[in-house]
C-alpha positions as a Markdown table, in Angstrom:
| # | Residue | x | y | z |
|---|---|---|---|---|
| 1 | Unk | -35.2 | -7.8 | -34.7 |
| 2 | Unk | -34.2 | -5.8 | -37.8 |
| 3 | Unk | -30.8 | -4.0 | -38.3 |
| 4 | Unk | -32.1 | -0.6 | -37.1 |
| 5 | Unk | -33.3 | -2.1 | -33.9 |
| 6 | Unk | -30.0 | -3.9 | -33.4 |
| 7 | Unk | -28.1 | -0.7 | -34.0 |
| 8 | Unk | -30.2 | 1.2 | -31.5 |
| 9 | Unk | -29.9 | -1.4 | -28.8 |
| 10 | Unk | -26.1 | -1.5 | -29.4 |
| 11 | Unk | -25.9 | 2.3 | -29.3 |
| 12 | Unk | -27.8 | 2.4 | -26.0 |
| 13 | Unk | -25.6 | -0.3 | -24.4 |
| 14 | Unk | -22.4 | 1.5 | -25.5 |
| 15 | Unk | -23.8 | 4.7 | -24.1 |
| 16 | Unk | -24.5 | 3.1 | -20.7 |
| 17 | Unk | -21.1 | 1.5 | -20.6 |
| 18 | Unk | -19.3 | 4.8 | -21.4 |
| 19 | Unk | -21.4 | 6.7 | -18.8 |
| 20 | Unk | -20.5 | 4.2 | -16.1 |
| 21 | Unk | -16.8 | 4.7 | -16.8 |
| 22 | Unk | -17.1 | 8.4 | -16.9 |
| 23 | Unk | -18.0 | 8.6 | -13.2 |
| 24 | Unk | -15.3 | 8.9 | -10.6 |
| 25 | Unk | -15.0 | 5.7 | -8.5 |
| 26 | Unk | -16.4 | 6.1 | -5.0 |
| 27 | Unk | -13.7 | 5.9 | -2.3 |
| 28 | Unk | -14.1 | 3.7 | 0.8 |
| 29 | Unk | -14.3 | 6.8 | 2.9 |
| 30 | Unk | -17.1 | 8.2 | 0.8 |
| 31 | Unk | -18.9 | 4.9 | 1.0 |
| 32 | Unk | -18.6 | 4.8 | 4.8 |
| 33 | Unk | -19.9 | 8.4 | 5.0 |
| 34 | Unk | -22.8 | 7.6 | 2.7 |
| 35 | Unk | -23.7 | 4.4 | 4.7 |
| 36 | Unk | -23.3 | 6.0 | 8.2 |
| 37 | Unk | -25.2 | 9.2 | 7.3 |
| 38 | Unk | -28.0 | 7.6 | 5.3 |
| 39 | Unk | -31.5 | 8.1 | 6.6 |
| 40 | Unk | -32.2 | 4.5 | 5.8 |
| 41 | Unk | -29.9 | 3.1 | 8.4 |
| 42 | Unk | -31.5 | 2.5 | 11.8 |
| 43 | Unk | -30.0 | 4.3 | 14.8 |
| 44 | Unk | -28.9 | 2.2 | 17.7 |
| 45 | Unk | -28.1 | 2.5 | 21.4 |
| 46 | Unk | -25.1 | 0.1 | 20.9 |
| 47 | Unk | -22.0 | 2.3 | 21.3 |
| 48 | Unk | -20.2 | 0.2 | 18.6 |
| 49 | Unk | -22.9 | 0.9 | 16.0 |
| 50 | Unk | -21.6 | 3.0 | 13.0 |
| 51 | Unk | -24.1 | 5.8 | 13.7 |
| 52 | Unk | -22.4 | 6.3 | 17.1 |
| 53 | Unk | -18.9 | 6.0 | 15.9 |
| 54 | Unk | -19.1 | 8.3 | 12.8 |
| 55 | Unk | -19.7 | 12.0 | 12.9 |
| 56 | Unk | -21.5 | 13.1 | 9.7 |
| 57 | Unk | -20.9 | 16.8 | 10.2 |
| 58 | Unk | -17.1 | 16.5 | 10.6 |
| 59 | Unk | -16.5 | 13.3 | 8.6 |
| 60 | Unk | -14.6 | 11.7 | 11.5 |
| 61 | Unk | -14.6 | 8.1 | 12.5 |
| 62 | Unk | -14.0 | 7.6 | 16.3 |
| 63 | Unk | -12.0 | 4.4 | 16.9 |
| 64 | Unk | -12.2 | 3.5 | 20.6 |
| 65 | Unk | -9.0 | 2.3 | 22.2 |
| 66 | Unk | -11.1 | -0.4 | 23.8 |
| 67 | Unk | -11.1 | -2.1 | 20.4 |
| 68 | Unk | -7.5 | -3.2 | 20.9 |
| 69 | Unk | -7.3 | -3.2 | 24.7 |
| 70 | Unk | -10.3 | -5.4 | 25.2 |
| 71 | Unk | -11.9 | -3.2 | 27.9 |
| 72 | Unk | -15.6 | -2.7 | 28.0 |
| 73 | Unk | -16.8 | 0.5 | 26.4 |
| 74 | Unk | -20.1 | 2.3 | 27.2 |
| 75 | Unk | -19.9 | 4.8 | 24.4 |
| 76 | Unk | -18.3 | 7.7 | 26.4 |
| 77 | Unk | -15.8 | 9.3 | 24.0 |
| 78 | Unk | -14.5 | 11.7 | 26.7 |
| 79 | Unk | -13.6 | 9.0 | 29.3 |
| 80 | Unk | -10.0 | 8.7 | 30.4 |
| 81 | Unk | -8.1 | 6.2 | 28.3 |
| 82 | Unk | -5.8 | 4.6 | 30.9 |
| 83 | Unk | -7.2 | 1.4 | 32.3 |
| 84 | Unk | -5.8 | -2.0 | 33.1 |
| 85 | Unk | -5.4 | -4.2 | 30.1 |
| 86 | Unk | -4.1 | -7.8 | 29.7 |
| 87 | Unk | -5.2 | -9.1 | 26.3 |
| 88 | Unk | -3.9 | -11.7 | 23.9 |
| 89 | Unk | -5.2 | -11.9 | 20.4 |
| 90 | Unk | -4.2 | -13.3 | 17.1 |
| 91 | Unk | -3.2 | -11.1 | 14.2 |
| 92 | Unk | -5.3 | -11.8 | 11.1 |
| 93 | Unk | -6.2 | -15.3 | 12.4 |
| 94 | Unk | -2.6 | -16.3 | 12.3 |
| 95 | Unk | -0.3 | -17.7 | 14.9 |
| 96 | Unk | 1.2 | -14.3 | 15.4 |
| 97 | Unk | 0.0 | -13.3 | 18.8 |
| 98 | Unk | -0.5 | -9.7 | 20.0 |
| 99 | Unk | -0.2 | -9.1 | 23.7 |
| 100 | Unk | -1.4 | -5.8 | 25.3 |
| 101 | Unk | -0.5 | -5.2 | 29.0 |
| 102 | Unk | -0.5 | -2.2 | 31.2 |
| 103 | Unk | -0.5 | 0.5 | 32.0 |
| 104 | Unk | 3.1 | 0.5 | 33.0 |
| 105 | Unk | 5.4 | 3.3 | 34.0 |
| 106 | Unk | 7.8 | 4.3 | 31.2 |
| 107 | Unk | 10.6 | 6.9 | 31.2 |
| 108 | Unk | 10.9 | 8.8 | 27.9 |
| 109 | Unk | 14.6 | 8.5 | 27.1 |
| 110 | Unk | 15.2 | 12.1 | 25.7 |
| 111 | Unk | 13.2 | 14.1 | 28.3 |
| 112 | Unk | 13.3 | 11.8 | 31.3 |
| 113 | Unk | 9.5 | 12.3 | 31.6 |
| 114 | Unk | 7.7 | 9.4 | 33.4 |
| 115 | Unk | 4.6 | 8.3 | 31.5 |
| 116 | Unk | 1.9 | 5.6 | 31.8 |
| 117 | Unk | 1.9 | 3.5 | 28.6 |
| 118 | Unk | 0.6 | 0.1 | 27.4 |
| 119 | Unk | 3.2 | -2.6 | 26.6 |
């Protein structure tokens, strides 16, 4: 390879590197949107599938409360959220345990309103 060819190859490589830095980095939210709304991803009947959780037109991700309560979920996003829960799970695979129980009756201290909540 002569000097001119080396120069041209180097110039192209520098140009490619500069162009890759010039682009804005893609955010995790943009990457999720691109993945969920891609025509290449197969649709699924599974309610937990990303295509059923992410709304491409509003850019919203639905996170079912059943994720932390442990209840079964059939994909109904309009279903009432109060249901019995008694779940124990580890936090980040550590010995710190999270316990979710309920619903229980709770009185809001400032208003005195009685509410159903999880403990």
